[in-house]
NUPA-405263 format. One record per residue (C-alpha): residue in one letter; x, y, z negated. Coordinates in nm, 2 decimals, padded with zeros to 4 digits. Layout:
 res     c1     c2     c3
   A      X      Y      Z
...
//
This chain:
 res     c1     c2     c3
   X  02.51  04.03  08.23
   X  02.31  04.06  07.91
   X  01.98  03.97  08.13
   X  02.14  03.70  08.31
   X  02.23  03.47  08.00
   X  01.88  03.60  07.89
   X  01.71  03.48  08.17
   X  01.91  03.13  08.16
   X  01.84  03.09  07.82
   X  01.43  03.15  07.85
   X  01.49  02.86  08.19
   X  01.66  02.62  07.92
   X  01.35  02.69  07.70
   X  01.10  02.64  07.99
   X  01.28  02.35  08.13
   X  01.40  02.16  07.81
   X  01.09  02.26  07.53
   X  01.23  02.23  07.15
   X  01.03  01.89  07.00
   X  00.81  02.01  06.73
   X  00.84  01.78  06.45
   X  00.54  01.62  06.27
   X  00.47  01.72  05.94
   X  00.19  01.55  05.69
   X  00.04  01.80  05.42
   X -00.14  01.69  05.12
   X -00.46  01.90  05.04
   X -00.61  01.87  04.71
   X -00.94  02.12  04.58
   X -00.74  02.39  04.37
   X -00.87  02.70  04.55
   X -00.81  02.97  04.66
   X -00.40  02.82  04.66
   X -00.50  02.53  04.88
   X -00.84  02.36  04.95
   X -01.05  02.22  05.21
   X -01.37  02.32  05.31
   X -01.57  02.23  05.67
   X -01.26  02.00  05.78
   X -01.03  02.27  05.70
   X -00.70  02.35  05.52
   X -00.74  02.71  05.32
   X -00.57  02.89  05.09
   X -00.25  03.07  05.01
   X -00.03  02.81  05.01
   X -00.22  02.72  05.39
   X -00.13  03.08  05.50
   X  00.25  03.04  05.43
   X  00.30  02.73  05.52
   X  00.12  02.75  05.87
   X  00.33  03.07  05.91
   X  00.68  02.87  05.86
   X  00.54  02.57  06.09
   X  00.47  02.82  06.38
   X  00.85  02.96  06.32
   X  00.99  02.61  06.27
   X  00.80  02.44  06.52
   X  00.62  02.19  06.32
   X  00.27  01.98  06.38
   X  00.08  02.04  06.05
   X -00.14  01.75  06.00
   X -00.36  01.76  05.64
   X -00.46  01.51  05.45
   X -00.73  01.60  05.17
   X -00.71  01.38  04.86
   X -00.73  01.40  04.48
   X -00.46  01.53  04.32
   X -00.35  01.24  04.13
   X -00.34  01.03  04.44
   X -00.17  01.34  04.66
   X  00.11  01.30  04.38
   X  00.14  00.95  04.38
   X  00.17  00.93  04.74
   X  00.44  01.25  04.76
   X  00.66  01.01  04.53
   X  00.67  00.69  04.79
   X  00.68  00.92  05.07
   X  00.41  00.90  05.22
   X  00.32  01.30  05.26
   X  00.62  01.55  05.34
   X  00.52  01.85  05.18
   X  00.26  01.89  04.87
   X  00.19  02.25  04.81
   X  00.04  02.41  04.43
   X  00.24  02.17  04.26
   X  00.37  02.34  03.96
   X  00.72  02.28  03.88
   X  00.86  02.09  03.59
   X  01.18  01.95  03.48
   X  01.03  01.61  03.44
   X  00.89  01.61  03.78
   X  01.24  01.62  03.93
   X  01.30  01.26  03.82
   X  01.08  01.17  04.09
   X  00.99  01.45  04.39
   X  01.20  01.81  04.49
   X  01.07  02.20  04.48
   X  01.18  02.48  04.72
   X  01.32  02.76  04.48
   X  01.17  03.06  04.57
   X  00.81  03.07  04.33
   X  00.49  03.10  04.56
   X  00.29  03.19  04.22
   X  00.29  03.19  03.86
   X -00.03  03.04  03.70
   X -00.12  02.91  03.33
   X -00.41  02.64  03.20
   X -00.72  02.75  03.04
   X -01.01  02.57  02.91
   X -01.38  02.61  02.99
   X -01.66  02.53  02.84
   X -02.03  02.60  02.75
   X -02.00  02.65  02.38
   X -01.76  02.90  02.23
   X -01.38  02.78  02.17
   X -01.19  03.06  01.98
   X -00.84  02.86  01.94
   X -00.70  02.57  02.04
   X -00.82  02.44  01.68
   X -01.22  02.40  01.76
   X -01.08  02.14  01.98
   X -01.09  01.88  01.71
   X -01.35  01.62  01.73
   X -01.44  01.73  02.04
   X -01.38  01.55  02.45
   X -01.18  01.72  02.66
   X -01.13  01.64  03.07
   X -00.84  01.68  03.25
   X -00.70  01.58  03.61
   X -00.48  01.29  03.57
   X -00.14  01.37  03.55
   X -00.22  01.76  03.58
   X  00.04  01.98  03.37
   X -00.16  02.19  03.24
   X -00.38  01.85  03.09
   X -00.03  01.66  02.97
   X  00.06  02.04  02.83
   X -00.26  02.02  02.62
   X -00.22  01.66  02.50
   X  00.15  01.75  02.36
   X -00.04  02.06  02.21
   X -00.27  01.85  02.06
   X -00.02  01.63  01.90
   X  00.18  01.94  01.78
   X -00.13  02.07  01.57
   X -00.27  01.73  01.46
   X -00.58  01.82  01.65
   X -00.79  01.50  01.71
   X -00.97  01.48  02.04
   X -01.06  01.24  02.32
   X -00.89  01.31  02.62
   X -01.11  01.23  02.95
   X -00.90  01.15  03.22
   X -01.01  01.27  03.56
   X -00.91  01.14  03.91
   X -01.06  01.40  04.13
   X -00.98  01.78  04.08
   X -01.05  02.13  03.87
   X -01.46  02.06  04.01
   X -01.45  01.72  03.86
   X -01.35  01.84  03.55
   X -01.60  02.10  03.54
   X -01.84  01.89  03.63
   X -01.79  01.69  03.35
   X -01.83  01.96  03.12
   X -02.15  02.05  03.33
   X -02.30  01.70  03.27
   X -02.20  01.66  02.92
   X -01.92  01.40  02.98
   X -01.73  01.65  02.76
   X -01.73  01.92  02.60
   X -01.40  02.12  02.74
   X -01.23  02.11  03.08
   X -00.86  02.21  03.13
   X -00.81  02.38  03.48
   X -00.60  02.65  03.66
   X -00.65  02.99  03.54
   X -00.72  03.10  03.89
   X -00.95  02.79  03.95
   X -01.17  02.86  03.65
   X -01.21  03.23  03.69
   X -01.32  03.20  04.02
   X -01.53  02.86  03.92
   X -01.57  02.86  03.58
   X -01.96  03.03  03.67
   X -02.07  02.78  03.95
   X -02.06  02.51  03.69
   X -02.24  02.68  03.42
   X -01.94  02.68  03.16
   X -01.69  02.99  03.08
   X -01.35  03.10  02.99
   X -01.22  03.06  02.66
   X -00.95  03.27  02.48
   X -00.74  02.89  02.48
   X -00.44  02.96  02.75
   X -00.15  02.81  02.78
   X  00.14  02.66  02.93
   X  00.24  02.91  03.18
   X  00.42  02.76  03.50
   X  00.59  02.85  03.85
   X  00.35  02.74  04.16
   X  00.57  02.59  04.46
   X  00.60  02.39  04.75
   X  00.71  02.01  04.62
   X  00.84  01.69  04.88
   X  01.00  01.33  04.86
   X  01.33  01.31  04.76
   X  01.56  01.32  05.04
   X  01.33  01.59  05.28
   X  01.44  01.87  05.11
   X  01.51  02.03  05.49
   X  01.15  02.14  05.49
   X  01.21  02.35  05.18
   X  01.50  02.53  05.30
   X  01.29  02.63  05.58
   X  01.02  02.75  05.34
   X  01.20  02.89  05.12
   X  01.39  03.09  05.39
   X  01.05  03.24  05.47
   X  00.96  03.32  05.14
   X  01.33  03.50  05.06
   X  01.26  03.76  05.38
   X  00.92  03.79  05.35
   X  00.88  03.87  04.94
   X  01.16  04.13  04.99
   X  00.97  04.33  05.23
   X  00.68  04.54  05.10
   X  00.40  04.48  05.33
   X  00.47  04.14  05.48
   X  00.27  03.86  05.59
   X  00.32  03.72  05.22
   X  00.17  04.02  05.03
   X -00.09  04.02  05.25
   X -00.19  03.68  05.18
   X -00.16  03.72  04.82
   X -00.41  04.05  04.91
   X -00.66  03.80  05.10
   X -00.70  03.55  04.87
   X -00.60  03.69  04.51
   X -00.63  04.08  04.54
   X -00.46  04.32  04.47
   X -00.54  04.41  04.11
   X -00.45  04.01  04.00
   X -00.06  04.09  04.14
   X -00.04  04.48  03.97
   X -00.04  04.46  03.60
   X  00.00  04.82  03.42
   X  00.30  04.75  03.21
   X  00.11  04.90  02.94
   X -00.06  04.59  02.94
   X  00.27  04.37  02.82
   X  00.29  04.52  02.50
   X -00.10  04.47  02.39
   X -00.07  04.13  02.53
   X  00.25  04.08  02.32
   X  00.06  04.20  02.01
   X -00.27  03.98  02.10
   X -00.01  03.68  02.11
   X  00.10  03.75  01.80
   X -00.24  03.78  01.63
   X -00.37  03.49  01.84
   X -00.08  03.29  01.67
   X -00.14  03.39  01.36
   X -00.49  03.34  01.36
   X -00.41  02.94  01.53
   X -00.16  02.90  01.25
   X -00.37  03.04  00.96
   X -00.63  02.81  01.09
   X -00.38  02.52  01.17
   X -00.30  02.57  00.80
   X -00.67  02.59  00.63
   X -00.73  02.26  00.80
   X -00.44  02.09  00.70
   X -00.48  02.22  00.31
   X -00.84  02.08  00.40
   X -00.72  01.74  00.53
   X -00.48  01.70  00.25
   X -00.72  01.83  00.00
   X -00.97  01.52  00.11
   X -00.66  01.27  00.13
   X -00.56  01.38 -00.23
   X -00.97  01.33 -00.36
   X -00.96  00.94 -00.19
   X -00.64  00.87 -00.30
   X -00.74  00.98 -00.68
   X -01.12  00.87 -00.60
   X -00.99  00.47 -00.50
   X -00.76  00.46 -00.77
   X -01.03  00.56 -01.03
   X -01.24  00.29 -00.93
   X -00.97  00.05 -00.98
   X -00.97  00.14 -01.33
   X -01.30  00.18 -01.40
   X -01.30 -00.21 -01.25
   X -00.99 -00.27 -01.54
   X -01.21 -00.07 -01.82
   X -01.51 -00.33 -01.68
   X -01.25 -00.68 -01.74
   X -01.11 -00.53 -02.09
   X -01.50 -00.56 -02.18
   X -01.55 -00.87 -02.16
   X -01.20 -01.04 -02.13
   X -01.06 -01.20 -02.51
   X -00.72 -01.33 -02.37
   X -00.42 -01.16 -02.28
   X -00.28 -01.37 -02.02
   X -00.64 -01.29 -01.85
   X -00.60 -00.91 -01.93
   X -00.28 -00.88 -01.72
   X -00.35 -01.13 -01.45
   X -00.66 -00.94 -01.41
   X -00.51 -00.54 -01.44
   X -00.24 -00.67 -01.24
   X -00.46 -00.79 -00.94
   X -00.72 -00.51 -00.93
   X -00.38 -00.28 -00.87
   X -00.18 -00.45 -00.69
   X -00.40 -00.41 -00.37
   X -00.36 -00.04 -00.38
   X  00.00 -00.03 -00.56
   X  00.33 -00.24 -00.64
   X  00.23 -00.34 -00.97
   X  00.39 -00.54 -01.28
   X  00.17 -00.55 -01.58
   X  00.38 -00.68 -01.92
   X  00.21 -00.77 -02.23
   X  00.48 -00.80 -02.56
   X  00.40 -01.12 -02.79
   X  00.47 -01.07 -03.17
   X  00.69 -01.37 -03.13
   X  00.96 -01.17 -02.81
   X  00.76 -01.37 -02.55
   X  00.63 -01.14 -02.29
   X  00.30 -01.22 -02.04
   X  00.43 -01.07 -01.74
   X  00.17 -01.08 -01.40
   X  00.24 -00.91 -01.06
   X  00.54 -00.81 -00.85
   X  00.80 -01.02 -01.16
   X  01.17 -01.02 -01.07
   X  01.21 -01.44 -01.08
   X  01.47 -01.38 -01.34
   X  01.21 -01.21 -01.64
   X  01.13 -01.43 -01.89
   X  01.02 -01.26 -02.22
   X  01.00 -00.88 -02.37
   X  01.47 -00.88 -02.36
   X  01.48 -00.99 -02.08
   X  01.25 -00.65 -01.96
   X  01.41 -00.45 -02.19
   X  01.76 -00.51 -02.00
   X  01.64 -00.30 -01.76
   X  01.75  00.03 -01.81
   X  01.44  00.18 -01.64
   X  01.19  00.00 -01.90
   X  01.40  00.04 -02.20
   X  01.41  00.38 -02.14
   X  01.04  00.41 -02.16
   X  01.00  00.21 -02.44
   X  01.23  00.35 -02.61
   X  01.11  00.72 -02.58
   X  00.74  00.61 -02.60
   X  00.72  00.81 -02.29
   X  00.60  00.74 -01.89
   X  00.95  00.75 -01.69
   X  00.95  00.85 -01.34
   X  01.25  00.79 -01.09
   X  01.23  00.99 -00.72
   X  01.34  00.74 -00.43
   X  01.71  00.67 -00.45
   X  01.73  00.74 -00.79
   X  01.66  00.39 -00.95
   X  01.90  00.27 -01.18
   X  02.10  00.01 -01.05
   X  02.11 -00.33 -01.14
   X  01.74 -00.23 -01.25
   X  01.42 -00.37 -01.20
   X  01.28 -00.37 -00.82
   X  01.61 -00.18 -00.78
   X  01.72 -00.37 -00.43
   X  01.39 -00.42 -00.26
   X  01.25 -00.05 -00.44
   X  01.55  00.17 -00.41
   X  01.32  00.39 -00.14
   X  01.00  00.39 -00.32
   X  00.88  00.61 -00.60
   X  00.90  00.42 -00.95
   X  00.69  00.48 -01.27
   X  00.70  00.32 -01.58
   X  00.44  00.38 -01.86
   X  00.44  00.20 -02.18
   X  00.17  00.07 -02.40
   X  00.15  00.23 -02.65
   X -00.08  00.21 -02.95
   X  00.02  00.43 -03.30
   X  00.39  00.33 -03.34
   X  00.39  00.02 -03.18
   X  00.44 -00.04 -02.78
   X  00.24 -00.32 -02.69
   X  00.35 -00.40 -02.30
   X  00.45 -00.16 -01.96
   X  00.24 -00.11 -01.70
   X  00.53 -00.09 -01.38
   X  00.44  00.10 -01.06
   X  00.61  00.16 -00.72
   X  00.45  00.37 -00.40
   X  00.56  00.44 -00.08
   X  00.42  00.81 -00.18
   X  00.46  01.04 -00.52
   X  00.18  01.00 -00.71
   X -00.08  01.27 -00.71
   X -00.07  01.41 -01.09
   X -00.41  01.36 -01.09
   X -00.31  00.95 -01.04
   X -00.05  01.00 -01.27
   X -00.32  01.11 -01.54
   X -00.54  00.81 -01.45
   X -00.24  00.55 -01.49
   X -00.16  00.73 -01.82
   X -00.52  00.69 -01.98
   X -00.50  00.35 -01.81
   X -00.21  00.23 -02.00
   X -00.38  00.38 -02.36
   X -00.63  00.18 -02.26
   X -00.45 -00.16 -02.22
   X -00.32 -00.08 -02.49
   X -00.64 -00.04 -02.73
   X -00.73 -00.42 -02.54
   X -00.40 -00.58 -02.62
   X -00.45 -00.45 -03.01
   X -00.80 -00.53 -03.02
   X -00.77 -00.86 -02.84
   X -00.46 -00.92 -03.11
   X -00.73 -00.82 -03.39
   X -00.98 -01.07 -03.26
   X -00.71 -01.34 -03.27
   X -00.57 -01.24 -03.67
   X -00.96 -01.25 -03.76
   X -01.05 -01.61 -03.59
   X -00.72 -01.71 -03.78
   X -00.86 -01.57 -04.11
   X -01.19 -01.73 -04.05
   X -01.02 -02.06 -03.99
   X -00.84 -02.05 -04.31
   X -01.11 -01.85 -04.49
   X -01.33 -02.20 -04.35
   X -01.01 -02.42 -04.46
   X -01.02 -02.28 -04.83
   X -01.40 -02.34 -04.91
   X -01.38 -02.65 -04.80
   X -01.09 -02.67 -05.06
   X -01.30 -02.52 -05.32
   X -01.58 -02.77 -05.22
   X -01.39 -03.04 -05.28
   X -01.17 -02.93 -05.58
   X -01.51 -02.88 -05.73
   X -01.62 -03.23 -05.70
   X -01.28 -03.32 -05.81
   X -01.31 -03.18 -06.17
   X -01.66 -03.26 -06.20
   X -01.65 -03.63 -06.19
   X -01.35 -03.70 -06.43
   X -01.52 -03.47 -06.63
   X -01.87 -03.67 -06.72
   X -01.66 -03.98 -06.75
   X -01.43 -03.80 -06.99
   X -01.79 -03.68 -07.16
   X -01.92 -04.02 -07.15
   X -01.65 -04.17 -07.27
   X -01.57 -03.99 -07.57
   X -01.99 -04.02 -07.67
   X -01.93 -04.38 -07.71
   X -01.57 -04.41 -07.86
   X -01.46 -04.12 -07.98
   X -01.76 -03.99 -08.20
   X -01.57 -03.78 -08.46
   X -01.40 -03.59 -08.19
   X -01.71 -03.57 -07.91
   X -01.82 -03.22 -08.03
   X -01.41 -03.08 -07.99
   X -01.43 -03.28 -07.61
   X -01.74 -03.14 -07.57
   X -01.67 -02.79 -07.65
   X -01.29 -02.80 -07.41
   X -01.57 -02.97 -07.12
   X -01.82 -02.69 -07.09
   X -01.53 -02.42 -07.10
   X -01.39 -02.62 -06.78
   X -01.75 -02.65 -06.59
   X -01.79 -02.27 -06.66
   X -01.43 -02.20 -06.51
   X -01.58 -02.48 -06.25
   X -01.95 -02.26 -06.23
   X -01.71 -01.92 -06.17
   X -01.52 -02.06 -05.91
   X -01.87 -02.20 -05.72
   X -01.98 -01.84 -05.76
   X -01.64 -01.77 -05.56
   X -01.74 -01.97 -05.29
   X -02.06 -01.92 -05.20
   X -01.94 -01.52 -05.20
   X -01.70 -01.66 -05.00
   X -01.97 -01.83 -04.80
   X -02.15 -01.50 -04.78
   X -01.84 -01.31 -04.67
   X -01.77 -01.56 -04.35
   X -02.07 -01.50 -04.23
   X -02.06 -01.17 -04.24
   X -01.67 -01.13 -04.10
   X -01.86 -01.37 -03.80
   X -02.07 -01.08 -03.68
   X -01.81 -00.85 -03.63
//
């Protein structure tokens, strides 16, 4: 009976043959896993797929194109299967993967020059295949390590990446480890120790076409469980036995090397980061120093308090949020820069606790973000800023304040420069005040000299008349009157000498 059933089954298969299914397969250049050579698809993935096709009765139609184009075609459903696709959670949103991993691989950087760590890529141009998982992974690593390199997207395959390095269009290129080991020398490039992003390589299909992947999984699950199966034969053929068998003792060594490499990368990253930080600090200190120098030049020529305040606030204001206030002796204040609308004089300024504290202590006060006193100057707009109040002190007098707010905390060098600037502005204010007092004294002295000249003339004229009348009409008393007139004239002559001395003193004062 059994033979009869088998004969009937064979007869049915001959009369009603199973119709083959057409399956379109994408092929790109990534030997030895998948590639196109002499019009024929080859590679580890192709051998496995053709075994499955024979079992399932598929007719395979190969489409050769660059990887980015094939990924786009896969997402649109224009091809049925794409071999050798790196598995990732992000790609699951647009395509499907089989469950069984064919092979694990990772990315490697190739270059013409010696590169020892990922930090050496800083400032270089790095080529990679567009949408390649290793290329995208390196982009993320560059951001994480703050590496500033230029990325050159290649629409072709790994061979085009290495060609870009060979031709000088890029300094380095990202390829898979297997491709790099086979072909780096062909492009006059070499593998570097920069390896990253281990991934599982699988077959992929469009969403909704998972039955093809189920058949592939069934084949791989069975073949991977049998030592000496076709799967292992294909591995030996394309990759070699030594690539698959890794001695157990190598793993601790690799782990140790990884730790040492990570420590070296971190150390180099830390040193580069510190160097960049120092460069930024020097640039900031230099920027502020240039502004302080300009303000000091202004102090040498300005003889007006309002101009001094205006120019100081303007020069500092294009770098920091600045307010300059100069206290007048009459209680008024000259205020320039970022000034609250309700501030008019010294009393208004001292109403703010931050300023009052600095004036009373005669020391710089600092308020980190969030600690600026409530209901204080700029407390609403500047509560998230770093606030500094520098009193402008000269001797025991506070001549005004320099108020600074910044998005970043000032460096110790910047604080020192602003302290010196505050002292210089205070001295300039004192000098302008002294100059004003000197001008006022000179003006008063000139008025006094003029009064003295007029007084001498007003005394001499009456005395001359008295002497003439006494000589004509008072001969008996003339000698006594003349004697008194001489005494008065002697006083007048002394006044005239004082007047001439005052004139000389005035000329000397004008020179200082």
